[in-house]
N, C-alpha and C positions, 0 to 999 in steps of 0.2 A: 725564069733565068734572065738576067740583065743582058741587054744587047751591047755590042761593042760601042755603039754610039752613046748609049746611056752611061756606060762606064767612063767614056771619054768626057762626057759632059760633067760628070761628078768630079773627075780629076781636074778639069779646067776651073770649076767652081772653087775647089779646094785651093788651087794655086792662086786664084784671085784673092781669096780671103787671106792667105799667107802673105802675098805681095803687099796688100794694104797694111797689114800689121807691121811688116818689116819696114815699109816706107815711113809709117808714123814713128816708129822707134828711131830710125836713122835721122829723121828731121828733128825730133826732140833732143837727141844727143848732140847734133851739130849746133843747134840754136841755144842749147842750155835753157830751154823753156818748153812748157807743154802747150804753148799758144801756137798751134798749127791748125790750118783750115782744112776743110774737106777737099778744096781744090788743090791745095799744096800736096796733100797726101795722094790724091789721084794722079797728079802730074808726076810726082816722084815714083809712084808704083807703075805707071804706064798702063793703068786700067781705068775704066770709066768711073766717075764719081758716083754714078747711079748704083754701082756695086756695093758702096758703103751702106746705102739704105737696104739693099737686097740682103746682104750678109749680116748686118749688125743693127739695122733700124735707124741709127743716127751716129754721129761722131762719138758721143759718149759711150755708145754700145761698143764701138770699135776699141776705144781706149780701155774699157773694162775687160774686153776679151784679151787685149794685149797684156794687161796686168795679170789676169788669170793664167795666161800662157807662161809668162816669166816666172811668177811665183809657183805655179803648178809644177813646172819642171824642177824647181828647187825642192818642193815638197816630196816629189817622187824620189829624189836623191836622198832626202832625209829618211823616208820610209825604208829605203834600201839599207841605209846606215843603221837603223834600229835593229835590223835582222843580222847584222854582221857579228862575228864572234870576236869581240874586243871589249875591254873594260869601259864602263860607262863614262868615266872622266875623259877618255880619249874620244869617245863618240861626241860628247858635248863640245870638246875643243874643236873638232872638225866641223861640227854644226855651226858654232858661233863664227868661225872664220869663213864658213860658206855663206852665211847671211851677209857678212860684210862684203864678200866678193860680189854677191848679186847687186848690192847697192852701188858698188864701185863700177861694175860693168854697165849698169843702166843708171847713169847719174840723174836722170829725171824721175826715177822711181818714187822717191819720197814725195815730190810735188804731185805726181800723178795719184798716188795713194790718198794724200790729203784732199786733193780736189774731188776725187770720186766719192770719198766718204761723206763729203758735204753736198754731193750733187743730187742724190735721190735715195729714197728708202730701198728701192730695188737694188741699187749698187751696194748699199750697206749690207743688205741681206746676202747678196752673192759673195761679197768679200768675207763676210762672217762664216758662211757655210762652206765655201770652196777654198778659202785660204786660212782663216784663223783657226777654225775647228780642227782641220787635219794637222796643222802644225802643232797645236796644243796637244793633240792626242799622241803624236810622235815624241814630242818633248817629254810628256808625262811618262811614257813607256821607258825612256832612258833614265829619267829621275827615279822611277820605281826600281829599275835594275840596279842603279847605284845605291839606293837605300837598302835593298835586299843584300847587297854585297858588303854593306858596312862602310861604303865610301862617302855617301851623302847623308845628311840629316833629312828630316821630313821637310819637304819643300812644297809650297803651294804652287801648282803648275801655272796658274794665272799670273802670279807675281813673277815667276821665272820668265814667262813669255814676254811680259811688258819690260822686264829688265833687259833682255836680249834685244828685242825689236826696238825699244826706245833708245838704247845706247847706240845701236847701228843707225837708226833713222835720224837721230838728232845730229850725229856727226856730219852727215851729208846735208841735212836741212840747214844747219848753222855754219856752212862753209864761209859765209861772209865774216863771221867772227874770227876766223883764222887769219884773214888778211889784216884786219884792223886791230885785233887784240894780240895776235901772236906773230904777225909779220910773215905769215905763210901764204903764198900766192895761190897755190892749188894743191889738191890732194893727189899725191904721187903713190907709186907702189910701195916704196919703203915706209912712208908714213902710215899707209893703210896696214901694212904688216906689223909695224910697231904698236899701233893702236890696238890691233886685233889681239896680239899676244898679251898686252896689258889688260885688255877686257877679259880675256880667258882667265888670267890669273885672278883677277878681282872676283869674277863670278864663281869660279871653282873653289877658291878659298872661302868665299862667303857661304857656300852650300855644303862644304866638306863636313863630315862627321867630326873630324879632328882638324880644325883650321891649320893651314900651313903644310 
């Protein structure tokens, strides 16, 4: 049976891990960049920089854990959505808007994902196993439900995944184009909502058994 001291030690260790991830997230959001140092993160979190090595091995390990936490929470919500008693088109609508909301809430997410995918084979493996595969499986379940109900045509789950994620990712990855090509200074709530509804209509009409 664990002693009170051992339980307290584990709780403190967990708090240190969470503090470090929260500090990294806050710094990347404020700076609009993923270029933050170990010392910046430690200073912001109020814990020793040695804890980054202890908990994550190195800074990239921390960033990967942060990515898995952010997207992992989104996948849990998606898996809950799969089980809900509602039509498949409405499930996909909520899912697509949810993906956009995650990118909007964490404006560094696209840059972080691209950086980690190019950083190491281990990062690519973990992202594929812990993020891509669970999301693909949940999306495939909704697509299958819609097909069985006669709402969707036969859709390749891999193609659907890249359509949704690509359309969401590039919107935020290409924000510079908004300023110089469209005269839009920043992504606001109303623009995100408008884009989201347009994206939902485009995708659902594209996969509908009877378009329109």
